[in-house]
LOKE-120366 format. One line per 3 residues: number of its first residue (from 1); for each residue y, z, x of C-alpha. Coordinates in nm, 3 decimals. Layout:
REM residues N
NUM	Y/Z/X  ...
This chain:
REM residues 225
1	-1.753/-1.854/0.586  -1.393/-1.958/0.511  -1.152/-1.730/0.363
4	-1.109/-1.756/-0.015  -0.730/-1.682/-0.001  -0.508/-1.988/0.074
7	-0.171/-1.820/0.039  0.085/-1.738/-0.229  0.313/-2.006/-0.317
10	0.679/-2.059/-0.414  0.572/-2.102/-0.780  0.440/-1.723/-0.773
13	0.786/-1.601/-0.628  0.970/-1.818/-0.899  0.753/-1.673/-1.165
16	0.905/-1.321/-1.063  1.233/-1.456/-1.030  1.225/-1.582/-1.389
19	1.039/-1.281/-1.515  1.323/-1.047/-1.389  1.555/-1.256/-1.616
22	1.320/-1.287/-1.922  1.110/-0.985/-1.930  1.024/-0.989/-2.281
25	0.689/-1.086/-2.482  0.788/-1.426/-2.601  0.884/-1.568/-2.258
28	0.579/-1.419/-2.086  0.344/-1.568/-2.365  0.480/-1.912/-2.289
31	0.445/-1.866/-1.910  0.093/-1.654/-1.899  -0.077/-1.939/-1.742
34	0.178/-1.955/-1.454  0.121/-1.588/-1.388  -0.276/-1.632/-1.383
37	-0.258/-1.929/-1.167  0.026/-1.865/-0.921  -0.005/-1.467/-0.907
40	-0.306/-1.316/-1.040  -0.568/-1.548/-0.900  -0.423/-1.570/-0.543
43	-0.416/-1.188/-0.543  -0.785/-1.169/-0.664  -0.875/-1.410/-0.356
46	-0.681/-1.197/-0.128  -0.867/-0.886/-0.234  -1.220/-1.065/-0.208
49	-1.129/-1.207/0.141  -1.024/-0.856/0.279  -1.320/-0.672/0.106
52	-1.578/-0.715/0.400  -1.356/-0.557/0.652  -1.220/-0.289/0.423
55	-1.578/-0.205/0.338  -1.634/-0.193/0.725  -1.337/0.051/0.781
58	-1.453/0.278/0.476  -1.772/0.206/0.279  -1.659/0.450/0.002
61	-1.363/0.246/-0.085  -1.354/0.029/-0.413  -1.306/-0.345/-0.351
64	-1.379/-0.508/-0.685  -1.053/-0.690/-0.776  -1.059/-0.563/-1.145
67	-1.034/-0.219/-1.002  -0.791/-0.268/-0.723  -0.526/-0.507/-0.858
70	-0.245/-0.375/-1.056  -0.186/-0.496/-1.419  0.130/-0.693/-1.512
73	0.170/-0.483/-1.835  0.389/-0.173/-1.794  0.303/0.155/-1.976
76	0.626/0.233/-2.126  0.529/0.548/-2.293  0.627/0.768/-2.019
79	0.884/0.558/-1.818  1.266/0.501/-1.866  1.222/0.145/-1.794
82	1.115/-0.008/-2.126  1.056/-0.368/-2.010  0.702/-0.480/-2.092
85	0.603/-0.644/-1.770  0.605/-0.545/-1.399  0.798/-0.791/-1.179
88	0.556/-0.736/-0.898  0.182/-0.718/-0.829  -0.037/-0.510/-0.586
91	-0.364/-0.399/-0.479  -0.477/-0.059/-0.371  -0.810/-0.019/-0.195
94	-0.897/0.359/-0.290  -1.202/0.565/-0.314  -1.368/0.699/-0.618
97	-1.169/1.001/-0.699  -0.990/1.159/-0.996  -0.660/1.125/-0.878
100	-0.621/0.842/-0.613  -0.254/0.871/-0.560  -0.331/1.206/-0.375
103	-0.550/1.025/-0.119  -0.514/0.792/0.165  -0.501/0.427/0.029
106	-0.454/0.089/0.186  -0.215/-0.141/-0.008  -0.018/-0.448/-0.034
109	0.261/-0.540/-0.275  0.438/-0.870/-0.359  0.745/-0.921/-0.564
112	1.040/-1.198/-0.585  1.214/-1.108/-0.253  0.974/-0.899/-0.051
115	0.606/-0.830/0.034  0.513/-0.493/0.164  0.183/-0.333/0.301
118	0.073/-0.030/0.464  -0.123/0.290/0.411  -0.054/0.629/0.283
121	-0.072/0.885/-0.002  0.161/0.809/-0.291  0.170/1.175/-0.396
124	-0.020/1.414/-0.173  -0.081/1.770/-0.309  0.075/2.071/-0.146
127	-0.274/2.179/-0.034  -0.341/1.871/0.144  -0.010/1.877/0.334
130	-0.066/2.233/0.417  -0.396/2.127/0.575  -0.234/1.817/0.739
133	0.016/2.047/0.923  -0.266/2.315/1.028  -0.443/2.019/1.179
136	-0.135/1.908/1.381  -0.075/2.271/1.495  -0.445/2.287/1.599
139	-0.421/1.981/1.832  -0.075/1.819/1.863  -0.174/1.610/2.155
142	-0.456/1.465/1.957  -0.194/1.387/1.662  0.048/1.223/1.913
145	-0.235/0.988/2.020  -0.324/0.888/1.664  0.026/0.799/1.566
148	0.111/0.620/1.890  0.008/0.256/1.752  0.225/0.333/1.461
151	0.512/0.445/1.685  0.488/0.129/1.907  0.455/-0.088/1.620
154	0.753/-0.309/1.540  0.671/-0.334/1.173  0.547/0.011/1.045
157	0.772/0.287/0.970  0.696/0.650/0.818  0.883/0.638/0.492
160	0.855/0.980/0.321  1.077/1.246/0.148  1.144/1.538/0.374
163	1.152/1.902/0.274  1.509/2.021/0.220  1.441/2.333/0.395
166	1.310/2.258/0.732  0.937/2.379/0.814  0.970/2.579/1.118
169	0.722/2.466/1.424  0.763/2.392/1.807  0.666/2.039/1.797
172	0.867/1.758/1.948  1.095/1.545/1.742  0.830/1.256/1.745
175	0.582/1.499/1.560  0.830/1.677/1.332  0.933/1.388/1.133
178	0.572/1.390/1.009  0.568/1.755/0.989  0.858/1.767/0.762
181	0.701/1.509/0.520  0.607/1.602/0.161  0.347/1.314/0.150
184	0.274/1.032/0.398  0.344/0.673/0.374  0.345/0.409/0.652
187	0.487/0.084/0.535  0.593/-0.256/0.662  0.855/-0.454/0.476
190	0.865/-0.843/0.510  1.072/-1.111/0.347  0.863/-1.408/0.211
193	0.760/-1.628/0.504  0.506/-1.881/0.613  0.235/-1.616/0.685
196	0.269/-1.532/0.304  0.199/-1.872/0.202  -0.113/-1.930/0.422
199	-0.445/-1.786/0.499  -0.296/-1.614/0.782  -0.205/-1.313/0.569
202	-0.567/-1.223/0.564  -0.584/-1.199/0.939  -0.250/-1.008/0.961
205	-0.357/-0.743/0.706  -0.683/-0.703/0.879  -0.520/-0.634/1.208
208	-0.259/-0.389/1.072  -0.512/-0.200/0.860  -0.732/-0.167/1.146
211	-0.443/-0.021/1.367  -0.385/0.236/1.079  -0.766/0.338/1.074
214	-0.725/0.649/1.305  -0.450/0.791/1.085  -0.624/0.694/0.774
217	-0.924/0.908/0.890  -0.704/1.191/1.002  -0.555/1.209/0.655
220	-0.888/1.203/0.466  -0.983/1.523/0.695  -0.678/1.687/0.546
223	-0.734/1.593/0.173  -0.799/1.877/-0.048  -0.930/1.762/-0.380
């Protein structure tokens, strides 16, 4: 079956450019159809095109677009940023848990000048990270094998906050960067390109998410809910 997703468009990036300059309700009301046509609908199609592969990687993951795709409306109650709309859109393939930001999640995000994808935990609990380090201690060679595809990748980077006071361990530098992390996020940053504007984005994300599957499984074994 042909993929539903045919690519994002320059009009979608232009919408975010204009929103950055006109982030207020009157402007959005006049341009809402542009958002739906050039941003929201392609993202929905991308999620639906990826859903069979994601379900094969993890049958417990939620794939319904209305539950995976972000809303453009910002909740300003607890934010210093009081603009009403987010100048970006993302999906997060997550399991049905109370606090999904503490668990491994595959994601993709698009904004005016960049798209980003990867896997990780937005805010892992201290208990989960203790278990994560304990699992590394138990079998560091196994962990090295798991992160080897990430280390060899030219696109993915470990991007996490590190503990200010170094956690003592005898692991090599390759492992220590992970050991000192407060949470785990493996990310790829890309400028808008031909892949973003074509169905090839689906195959790219499938390939990269599959590459991260061993690490995804390892992180889930460390999760303390």
